[in-house]
VODRENTOR-565194 format. One record per residue (C-alpha): x, y, z; residue in one letter; residue number from 1. Coordinates in Angstrom, 2 decimals, decimal comma, padded with zeros to 5 digits. Layout:
N
+---------+---------+---------+---------+-----+
!       X !       Y !       Z ! residuo ! num !
+---------+---------+---------+---------+-----+
!       X !       Y !       Z !       a ! NUM !
...
+---------+---------+---------+---------+-----+
***
This chain:
286
+---------+---------+---------+---------+-----+
!       X !       Y !       Z ! residuo ! num !
+---------+---------+---------+---------+-----+
!  000,00 !  000,00 !  000,00 !       m !   1 !
!  001,10 !  003,57 ! -000,47 !       f !   2 !
!  000,43 !  007,07 !  000,83 !       a !   3 !
! -001,60 !  008,84 ! -001,84 !       n !   4 !
! -001,89 !  012,58 ! -002,38 !       l !   5 !
! -005,61 !  013,34 ! -002,70 !       s !   6 !
! -005,95 !  017,10 ! -003,25 !       p !   7 !
! -009,70 !  017,30 ! -002,69 !       s !   8 !
! -009,50 !  015,96 !  000,88 !       t !   9 !
! -006,72 !  018,23 !  002,14 !       i !  10 !
! -007,39 !  021,58 !  000,49 !       g !  11 !
! -004,81 !  021,56 ! -002,30 !       i !  12 !
! -005,83 !  024,04 ! -004,96 !       k !  13 !
! -003,71 !  023,11 ! -008,00 !       d !  14 !
! -004,92 !  019,76 ! -009,34 !       w !  15 !
! -002,68 !  019,66 ! -012,41 !       d !  16 !
! -001,02 !  016,24 ! -012,38 !       y !  17 !
!  002,41 !  017,71 ! -012,99 !       k !  18 !
!  002,09 !  019,90 ! -009,88 !       s !  19 !
!  000,85 !  016,94 ! -007,84 !       l !  20 !
!  003,80 !  014,86 ! -009,00 !       i !  21 !
!  006,20 !  017,53 ! -007,74 !       k !  22 !
!  004,48 !  017,68 ! -004,35 !       l !  23 !
!  004,40 !  013,89 ! -004,08 !       s !  24 !
!  008,08 !  013,43 ! -004,87 !       k !  25 !
!  009,08 !  016,20 ! -002,47 !       k !  26 !
!  007,00 !  015,09 !  000,51 !       f !  27 !
!  007,08 !  011,31 !  000,33 !       g !  28 !
!  003,82 !  010,33 ! -001,35 !       f !  29 !
!  003,82 !  007,36 ! -003,71 !       k !  30 !
!  000,67 !  008,18 ! -005,66 !       g !  31 !
! -001,74 !  010,92 ! -006,73 !       i !  32 !
! -005,43 !  011,12 ! -007,55 !       d !  33 !
! -006,40 !  011,69 ! -011,16 !       l !  34 !
! -008,07 !  014,96 ! -012,04 !       y !  35 !
! -009,68 !  014,15 ! -015,38 !       n !  36 !
! -009,23 !  017,43 ! -017,22 !       n !  37 !
! -007,44 !  016,04 ! -020,26 !       f !  38 !
! -008,23 !  017,53 ! -023,65 !       t !  39 !
! -007,18 !  014,46 ! -025,66 !       s !  40 !
! -006,60 !  010,74 ! -025,29 !       i !  41 !
! -002,96 !  011,32 ! -026,20 !       e !  42 !
! -002,58 !  013,78 ! -023,31 !       e !  43 !
! -004,15 !  011,28 ! -020,89 !       a !  44 !
! -001,88 !  008,48 ! -022,12 !       k !  45 !
!  001,16 !  010,73 ! -021,72 !       l !  46 !
!  000,17 !  011,50 ! -018,11 !       a !  47 !
!  000,08 !  007,78 ! -017,36 !       g !  48 !
!  003,48 !  007,28 ! -018,96 !       e !  49 !
!  004,95 !  010,17 ! -016,97 !       v !  50 !
!  003,59 !  008,71 ! -013,74 !       l !  51 !
!  005,30 !  005,40 ! -014,44 !       i !  52 !
!  008,56 !  007,16 ! -015,29 !       e !  53 !
!  008,62 !  008,94 ! -011,92 !       v !  54 !
!  007,63 !  005,74 ! -010,04 !       d !  55 !
!  004,22 !  006,92 ! -008,84 !       l !  56 !
!  000,77 !  005,31 ! -009,05 !       e !  57 !
! -002,71 !  006,64 ! -009,65 !       w !  58 !
! -005,10 !  006,72 ! -006,73 !       g !  59 !
! -008,73 !  007,40 ! -007,70 !       l !  60 !
! -010,58 !  009,62 ! -010,11 !       f !  61 !
! -013,75 !  011,43 ! -009,07 !       q !  62 !
! -017,10 !  010,28 ! -010,39 !       l !  63 !
! -019,22 !  013,01 ! -012,02 !       p !  64 !
! -021,95 !  012,75 ! -009,36 !       c !  65 !
! -023,04 !  010,86 ! -006,24 !       d !  66 !
! -024,70 !  008,00 ! -008,11 !       f !  67 !
! -026,29 !  006,66 ! -004,92 !       l !  68 !
! -028,00 !  009,90 ! -003,94 !       n !  69 !
! -029,56 !  011,34 ! -007,10 !       v !  70 !
! -032,84 !  010,98 ! -008,96 !       g !  71 !
! -033,33 !  009,02 ! -012,18 !       e !  72 !
! -032,70 !  011,99 ! -014,47 !       k !  73 !
! -029,48 !  012,95 ! -012,67 !       e !  74 !
! -028,38 !  009,30 ! -012,64 !       f !  75 !
! -028,89 !  008,99 ! -016,40 !       s !  76 !
! -027,06 !  012,25 ! -017,07 !       e !  77 !
! -024,25 !  011,19 ! -014,75 !       g !  78 !
! -023,87 !  007,86 ! -016,54 !       m !  79 !
! -023,60 !  009,64 ! -019,89 !       k !  80 !
! -020,96 !  011,99 ! -018,52 !       k !  81 !
! -019,09 !  009,10 ! -016,95 !       l !  82 !
! -019,13 !  007,24 ! -020,26 !       y !  83 !
! -017,51 !  010,25 ! -021,92 !       s !  84 !
! -014,85 !  010,47 ! -019,17 !       m !  85 !
! -013,82 !  006,84 ! -019,01 !       l !  86 !
! -011,78 !  006,62 ! -022,26 !       p !  87 !
! -009,48 !  009,30 ! -020,83 !       f !  88 !
! -009,30 !  007,53 ! -017,47 !       v !  89 !
! -008,40 !  004,25 ! -019,16 !       k !  90 !
! -005,81 !  005,90 ! -021,40 !       a !  91 !
! -004,14 !  007,38 ! -018,32 !       a !  92 !
! -004,22 !  004,00 ! -016,58 !       g !  93 !
! -006,35 !  004,88 ! -013,53 !       c !  94 !
! -008,35 !  001,91 ! -012,25 !       k !  95 !
! -010,16 !  003,09 ! -009,10 !       r !  96 !
! -013,23 !  005,15 ! -008,19 !       a !  97 !
! -015,54 !  005,26 ! -005,20 !       y !  98 !
! -019,02 !  006,19 ! -004,04 !       n !  99 !
! -020,33 !  006,32 ! -000,48 !       h ! 100 !
! -023,51 !  004,65 !  000,74 !       i ! 101 !
! -025,92 !  006,82 !  002,70 !       w ! 102 !
! -026,83 !  005,06 !  005,97 !       p ! 103 !
! -030,56 !  005,62 !  005,68 !       g ! 104 !
! -033,47 !  006,89 !  003,63 !       s ! 105 !
! -036,55 !  008,99 !  004,24 !       d ! 106 !
! -038,56 !  007,22 !  001,55 !       s ! 107 !
! -037,35 !  003,62 !  001,19 !       k ! 108 !
! -037,51 !  000,73 !  003,65 !       s ! 109 !
! -034,33 ! -001,31 !  004,13 !       y ! 110 !
! -035,35 ! -003,96 !  001,59 !       e ! 111 !
! -036,56 ! -001,41 ! -000,94 !       e ! 112 !
! -033,31 !  000,52 ! -000,56 !       n ! 113 !
! -031,26 ! -002,66 ! -000,87 !       l ! 114 !
! -032,92 ! -003,60 ! -004,17 !       d ! 115 !
! -032,50 ! -000,02 ! -005,41 !       w ! 116 !
! -028,77 ! -000,04 ! -004,57 !       h ! 117 !
! -028,18 ! -003,43 ! -006,17 !       v ! 118 !
! -029,81 ! -002,31 ! -009,41 !       n ! 119 !
! -027,91 !  000,97 ! -009,58 !       r ! 120 !
! -024,60 ! -000,58 ! -008,62 !       l ! 121 !
! -024,91 ! -003,34 ! -011,19 !       q ! 122 !
! -025,41 ! -000,75 ! -013,92 !       e ! 123 !
! -022,66 !  001,54 ! -012,64 !       l ! 124 !
! -020,26 ! -001,33 ! -011,97 !       g ! 125 !
! -020,80 ! -002,80 ! -015,43 !       a ! 126 !
! -019,90 !  000,49 ! -017,12 !       l ! 127 !
! -016,79 !  000,96 ! -014,98 !       l ! 128 !
! -015,77 ! -002,65 ! -015,51 !       n ! 129 !
! -015,87 ! -002,20 ! -019,28 !       s ! 130 !
! -013,07 !  000,36 ! -018,83 !       f ! 131 !
! -011,16 ! -001,71 ! -016,26 !       d ! 132 !
! -012,14 !  000,50 ! -013,30 !       v ! 133 !
! -013,15 ! -000,95 ! -009,92 !       k ! 134 !
! -015,71 !  000,86 ! -007,78 !       l ! 135 !
! -015,24 !  001,05 ! -004,01 !       g ! 136 !
! -018,19 !  001,51 ! -001,66 !       l ! 137 !
! -017,66 !  003,59 !  001,48 !       e ! 138 !
! -020,03 !  002,98 !  004,37 !       f ! 139 !
! -020,89 !  005,91 !  006,67 !       i ! 140 !
! -020,86 !  004,98 !  010,33 !       g ! 141 !
! -021,72 !  008,09 !  012,35 !       a ! 142 !
! -024,83 !  007,41 !  014,47 !       k ! 143 !
! -025,71 !  011,11 !  014,53 !       t ! 144 !
! -026,20 !  010,93 !  010,76 !       l ! 145 !
! -027,84 !  007,51 !  010,78 !       r ! 146 !
! -030,46 !  008,72 !  013,24 !       d ! 147 !
! -031,46 !  011,59 !  010,97 !       s ! 148 !
! -033,17 !  009,22 !  008,52 !       f ! 149 !
! -036,64 !  007,69 !  008,77 !       s ! 150 !
! -035,42 !  004,27 !  007,63 !       y ! 151 !
! -031,99 !  002,85 !  008,55 !       p ! 152 !
! -029,69 !  001,33 !  005,94 !       f ! 153 !
! -026,20 ! -000,13 !  005,57 !       i ! 154 !
! -023,61 !  001,58 !  007,78 !       y ! 155 !
! -020,92 ! -000,97 !  008,70 !       n ! 156 !
! -018,30 ! -003,28 !  007,24 !       l ! 157 !
! -020,20 ! -006,56 !  007,35 !       t ! 158 !
! -023,39 ! -005,26 !  005,74 !       k ! 159 !
! -021,40 ! -003,48 !  003,03 !       t ! 160 !
! -019,65 ! -006,75 !  002,18 !       l ! 161 !
! -023,06 ! -008,42 !  001,95 !       e ! 162 !
! -024,17 ! -005,75 ! -000,52 !       l ! 163 !
! -021,02 ! -006,29 ! -002,56 !       i ! 164 !
! -021,79 ! -010,02 ! -002,73 !       d ! 165 !
! -025,21 ! -009,21 ! -004,17 !       l ! 166 !
! -023,84 ! -006,82 ! -006,80 !       v ! 167 !
! -020,74 ! -008,65 ! -008,07 !       k ! 168 !
! -018,55 ! -008,37 ! -010,01 !       p ! 169 !
! -016,16 ! -005,43 ! -009,92 !       n ! 170 !
! -017,40 ! -003,82 ! -006,70 !       i ! 171 !
! -015,10 ! -003,39 ! -003,72 !       g ! 172 !
! -015,01 ! -001,53 ! -000,43 !       i ! 173 !
! -013,45 !  001,65 !  000,99 !       v ! 174 !
! -012,22 !  001,56 !  004,58 !       i ! 175 !
! -012,42 !  004,91 !  006,38 !       d ! 176 !
! -010,91 !  004,93 !  009,89 !       f ! 177 !
! -013,61 !  007,24 !  011,27 !       f ! 178 !
! -016,50 !  005,29 !  009,80 !       h ! 179 !
! -014,91 !  002,00 !  010,83 !       f ! 180 !
! -014,80 !  003,26 !  014,43 !       y ! 181 !
! -018,22 !  004,95 !  014,58 !       t ! 182 !
! -019,97 !  001,98 !  012,95 !       s ! 183 !
! -018,66 ! -000,41 !  015,59 !       g ! 184 !
! -016,86 ! -002,53 !  013,00 !       s ! 185 !
! -014,02 ! -004,69 !  014,38 !       t ! 186 !
! -010,57 ! -005,83 !  013,37 !       l ! 187 !
! -011,86 ! -009,41 !  013,51 !       e ! 188 !
! -014,42 ! -008,55 !  010,83 !       e ! 189 !
! -011,70 ! -006,88 !  008,80 !       l ! 190 !
! -009,44 ! -009,93 !  009,00 !       v ! 191 !
! -012,31 ! -012,07 !  007,73 !       n ! 192 !
! -012,19 ! -010,24 !  004,40 !       i ! 193 !
! -009,11 ! -012,42 !  003,73 !       k ! 194 !
! -008,48 ! -010,88 !  000,30 !       d ! 195 !
! -007,15 ! -007,33 !  000,18 !       g ! 196 !
! -008,06 ! -007,04 ! -003,49 !       n ! 197 !
! -011,63 ! -006,22 ! -002,50 !       i ! 198 !
! -010,37 ! -002,99 ! -000,87 !       i ! 199 !
! -010,27 ! -000,06 ! -003,30 !       v ! 200 !
! -009,13 !  002,80 ! -001,06 !       n ! 201 !
! -008,34 !  003,62 !  002,58 !       v ! 202 !
! -009,17 !  006,94 !  004,29 !       h ! 203 !
! -007,00 !  007,89 !  007,25 !       a ! 204 !
! -008,35 !  010,23 !  009,94 !       n ! 205 !
! -009,32 !  010,32 !  013,63 !       d ! 206 !
! -012,31 !  011,19 !  015,82 !       a ! 207 !
! -012,88 !  014,13 !  018,16 !       y ! 208 !
! -011,99 !  014,17 !  021,85 !       l ! 209 !
! -014,83 !  014,81 !  024,28 !       g ! 210 !
! -017,38 !  012,85 !  022,27 !       r ! 211 !
! -018,46 !  009,26 !  022,65 !       s ! 212 !
! -018,56 !  006,94 !  019,65 !       r ! 213 !
! -022,26 !  007,70 !  019,15 !       d ! 214 !
! -021,79 !  011,46 !  019,53 !       e ! 215 !
! -019,25 !  011,84 !  016,72 !       q ! 216 !
! -020,35 !  014,08 !  013,83 !       l ! 217 !
! -019,86 !  012,86 !  010,27 !       d ! 218 !
! -018,12 !  015,90 !  008,82 !       l ! 219 !
! -015,95 !  016,69 !  011,86 !       e ! 220 !
! -012,76 !  014,66 !  012,07 !       r ! 221 !
! -009,10 !  015,20 !  012,76 !       t ! 222 !
! -005,79 !  014,19 !  011,25 !       m ! 223 !
! -004,89 !  010,50 !  011,68 !       p ! 224 !
! -003,31 !  009,80 !  015,11 !       l ! 225 !
! -004,25 !  013,30 !  016,33 !       e ! 226 !
! -006,66 !  012,39 !  019,12 !       s ! 227 !
! -005,85 !  008,70 !  019,48 !       g ! 228 !
! -009,51 !  007,73 !  019,75 !       i ! 229 !
! -009,36 !  005,67 !  016,58 !       v ! 230 !
! -006,60 !  003,06 !  016,47 !       d ! 231 !
! -005,69 !  003,84 !  012,90 !       g ! 232 !
! -002,33 !  002,07 !  013,15 !       a ! 233 !
! -004,01 ! -001,24 !  013,98 !       s ! 234 !
! -006,55 ! -000,80 !  011,20 !       i ! 235 !
! -003,81 ! -000,06 !  008,66 !       l ! 236 !
! -001,65 ! -002,93 !  009,94 !       r ! 237 !
! -004,57 ! -005,32 !  009,56 !       t ! 238 !
! -005,26 ! -004,09 !  006,03 !       i ! 239 !
! -001,63 ! -004,63 !  005,05 !       r ! 240 !
! -001,94 ! -008,17 !  006,41 !       g ! 241 !
! -004,64 ! -008,74 !  003,79 !       l ! 242 !
! -002,02 ! -007,90 !  001,12 !       d ! 243 !
! -003,72 ! -004,67 !  000,13 !       y ! 244 !
! -001,50 ! -002,77 ! -002,31 !       k ! 245 !
! -003,59 !  000,32 ! -003,03 !       g ! 246 !
! -003,77 !  003,98 ! -001,97 !       p ! 247 !
! -004,18 !  005,42 !  001,52 !       v ! 248 !
! -005,34 !  009,04 !  001,68 !       i ! 249 !
! -005,57 !  011,62 !  004,46 !       c ! 250 !
! -009,17 !  012,81 !  004,97 !       e ! 251 !
! -009,51 !  014,98 !  008,09 !       p ! 252 !
! -012,60 !  017,04 !  007,13 !       f ! 253 !
! -013,58 !  020,02 !  009,30 !       q ! 254 !
! -012,17 !  022,14 !  010,73 !       p ! 255 !
! -008,76 !  020,87 !  009,60 !       t ! 256 !
! -009,41 !  021,08 !  005,87 !       i ! 257 !
! -010,38 !  024,75 !  006,17 !       n ! 258 !
! -007,10 !  025,47 !  007,93 !       r ! 259 !
! -005,12 !  023,51 !  005,36 !       l ! 260 !
! -006,89 !  025,25 !  002,48 !       a ! 261 !
! -005,64 !  028,59 !  003,80 !       s ! 262 !
! -002,04 !  027,42 !  003,34 !       l ! 263 !
!  000,12 !  027,23 !  000,24 !       k ! 264 !
!  000,04 !  023,88 ! -001,56 !       d ! 265 !
!  003,65 !  023,17 ! -000,58 !       e ! 266 !
!  002,84 !  023,81 !  003,07 !       e ! 267 !
! -000,12 !  021,43 !  002,84 !       i ! 268 !
!  002,00 !  018,77 !  001,18 !       g ! 269 !
!  004,68 !  019,07 !  003,84 !       e ! 270 !
!  002,26 !  018,85 !  006,78 !       e ! 271 !
!  000,19 !  015,99 !  005,41 !       v ! 272 !
!  003,32 !  014,16 !  004,26 !       g ! 273 !
!  004,67 !  014,20 !  007,82 !       k ! 274 !
!  001,35 !  012,98 !  009,24 !       v ! 275 !
!  001,15 !  010,10 !  006,78 !       m ! 276 !
!  004,76 !  009,12 !  007,43 !       k ! 277 !
!  004,03 !  009,03 !  011,16 !       a ! 278 !
!  000,97 !  006,85 !  010,53 !       l ! 279 !
!  002,89 !  004,39 !  008,37 !       f ! 280 !
!  005,82 !  004,33 !  010,81 !       d ! 281 !
!  003,53 !  003,59 !  013,78 !       k ! 282 !
!  001,64 !  000,96 !  011,80 !       s ! 283 !
!  004,58 ! -001,00 !  010,46 !       f ! 284 !
!  007,77 ! -000,19 !  012,40 !       n ! 285 !
!  007,01 ! -002,25 !  015,50 !       l ! 286 !
+---------+---------+---------+---------+-----+
***
């Protein structure tokens, strides 16, 4: 696995891949997310070749919409836009994307919502698969958000894996430290995955001091290892034991991302690079 520079989660403003490569090489990252702003297939292919030359890997590219939280018209429009994006993504060599699962609904019962998700994910997964892209599903664990819905839905590791089994193929999972903790998921459940290839991405962060597990707020997190509430090192160590070889990003959310966004990109890269190095060192240098 490798520390991946994900500009959207840490407030970096310049998403040009050449600028991200410079930051990555300077501050110890081994990969970067793909910002799909290419004007030609040749330009996308060149970006992939450059990445290989400098010994970096692609992380994820951003989907054009939240496919699991839009109406039928928006879903159809999003699929058309995605179809137009994917030739560039494939030419560049990026093979990962993700979408989160909302942990409830105000209009659908659990079973209705499950059928709805399976149908949408089969269509979305089939399109991505035709361009050799794997979709990761991120469950949202915060009880404060779960309780805001009329009908509960999937919010933990085990239930997300059950959904993936229903959708197959080409659907994987995203492990977010904060959601792993707030959902009550366990390392034993994580070990039972057995195959790290089902993991598409890992989000590193921590929870807030002064709040119980059930009091944590979805969009308020801290840098990984900052509070020590979430044992991120053990989570990451367990994931490596599954032979996961993909990207790990820093995703602290508020208020940290606002502070980071006020800094220069180099300052952000330096700070986050140090945090990720500390996380990897604590996880693996026992």
